[in-house]
C-alpha positions as CSV (number, residue, x, y, z in Angstrom):
1,X,-17.2,-28.4,-23.0
2,X,-20.3,-26.2,-23.7
3,X,-20.0,-23.0,-26.1
4,X,-22.2,-20.5,-24.5
5,X,-23.4,-17.3,-26.2
6,X,-25.5,-14.4,-26.0
7,X,-27.9,-13.3,-28.7
8,X,-27.7,-9.4,-29.5
9,X,-30.9,-7.5,-30.5
10,X,-30.2,-8.3,-34.2
11,X,-30.6,-12.0,-33.5
12,X,-26.8,-12.7,-33.9
13,X,-24.9,-14.7,-31.5
14,X,-22.0,-13.1,-29.4
15,X,-19.7,-15.3,-27.4
16,X,-19.6,-14.8,-23.6
17,X,-15.8,-14.1,-23.8
18,X,-16.7,-11.2,-26.3
19,X,-19.2,-9.9,-23.8
20,X,-16.9,-10.3,-20.9
21,X,-14.1,-8.4,-22.8
22,X,-16.7,-5.6,-23.4
23,X,-17.5,-5.5,-19.8
24,X,-13.8,-5.4,-18.8
25,X,-13.2,-2.6,-21.3
26,X,-16.1,-0.6,-19.8
27,X,-14.8,-1.0,-16.3
28,X,-11.3,-0.2,-17.1
29,X,-12.1,3.0,-19.1
30,X,-14.5,4.4,-16.4
31,X,-13.0,6.9,-14.0
32,X,-11.7,5.2,-10.8
33,X,-13.4,7.9,-8.5
34,X,-16.9,6.9,-9.6
35,X,-17.0,3.4,-10.9
36,X,-20.0,2.0,-12.7
37,X,-22.5,-0.5,-10.9
38,X,-23.4,-3.6,-12.6
39,X,-26.7,-2.2,-13.3
40,X,-25.1,0.8,-15.1
41,X,-22.9,-1.6,-17.1
42,X,-26.0,-3.7,-18.1
43,X,-27.7,-0.2,-19.3
44,X,-24.6,0.5,-21.5
45,X,-24.6,-3.1,-23.0
46,X,-28.3,-2.6,-23.8
47,X,-27.4,0.7,-25.8
48,X,-24.8,-1.5,-27.6
49,X,-27.4,-4.0,-28.5
50,X,-26.7,-6.7,-25.9
51,X,-29.3,-7.4,-23.4
52,X,-28.2,-8.7,-20.2
53,X,-29.7,-8.5,-16.6
54,X,-27.7,-6.9,-13.8
55,X,-27.2,-10.4,-12.4
56,X,-25.6,-11.7,-15.4
57,X,-23.2,-8.9,-15.7
58,X,-22.3,-9.7,-11.9
59,X,-21.7,-13.2,-12.7
60,X,-19.5,-12.4,-15.7
61,X,-17.7,-9.7,-13.8
62,X,-17.1,-12.1,-10.9
63,X,-16.0,-14.9,-13.3
64,X,-13.2,-12.4,-14.6
65,X,-12.3,-11.7,-10.9
66,X,-13.0,-8.1,-11.3
67,X,-14.0,-6.2,-8.0
68,X,-17.5,-5.0,-7.2
69,X,-18.1,-1.2,-7.4
70,X,-17.3,-0.4,-3.8
71,X,-14.0,-2.0,-3.9
72,X,-13.0,-0.5,-7.4
73,X,-13.6,3.0,-6.0
74,X,-10.3,5.0,-5.5
75,X,-10.0,8.3,-4.0
C-alpha cells in the first residue's frame, strides 16, 4: 500500500482522500442544471491552494465513480 499525497501551494502535504472529498463536495454543491467541468473544478482547487491538472481531477472523479459533466446535468 502506497500513501499518495498532493502538495499544496504552501508546501504542505494533503492526502488524495482529502482532495477527493473536496472534489466531491464541489460537485455536490453545484447546481445540477449547469454542472462544473473537470477544468472548472481544477480552477476552483487552484484558488483553494491545490494545484491539480484537469486530467488529475478527472482521474480522481472517476475513481470516486462520479459521473462526467454531461451525465450530471439535470434539466
